[in-house]
C-alpha positions in Angstrom: -0.1 -0.1 0.1 1.4 3.1 -0.6 0.6 6.0 0.9 1.2 9.8 -0.4 1.5 13.3 1.5 0.0 16.5 0.4 1.2 17.4 -2.6 1.3 13.8 -4.0 4.9 13.2 -2.3 5.2 8.9 -1.5 5.7 8.4 2.6 8.4 5.2 2.5 7.7 5.4 6.6 5.6 2.6 7.5 3.3 3.0 10.0 3.5 2.5 13.6 1.5 0.0 15.7 0.4 1.5 19.3 2.9 0.0 22.1 1.3 -2.0 25.0 2.6 -3.2 28.2 2.4 -7.0 28.5 0.5 -8.6 30.7 2.3 -11.4 33.2 1.9 -14.6 32.5 -0.5 -16.7 34.5 -0.6 -19.8 36.9 -2.4 -21.7 34.1 0.2 -20.4 31.1 3.1 -20.8 33.3 1.9 -24.4 33.7 0.7 -24.9 30.0 4.6 -23.8 29.2 5.7 -26.3 31.7 3.7 -29.3 30.4 4.5 -28.5 27.0 8.3 -28.4 27.6 8.2 -31.7 29.2 6.2 -33.2 26.8 9.1 -32.1 23.6 11.9 -33.1 26.1 10.2 -36.7 26.1 8.9 -37.0 22.3 12.7 -35.8 21.3 14.5 -38.5 23.9 11.7 -41.4 22.5 12.7 -39.7 18.7 16.6 -40.4 19.8 16.1 -43.9 21.2 14.2 -44.5 18.3 16.9 -43.8 16.1 19.7 -45.1 17.7 17.9 -48.7 18.4 17.2 -48.8 14.8 21.0 -48.1 13.4 
């Protein structure tokens, strides 16, 4: 999308989104992150074990 100013001059600078402060994670989100991390590690360890066993 091209943005022009007065006099049909091209404005090459992107419009900046409004900034907002991040909210701290809730306990549920923290537990979910931990569960996903543990699940990922178990999956990775299983894949390495299978690859080692097969080769």
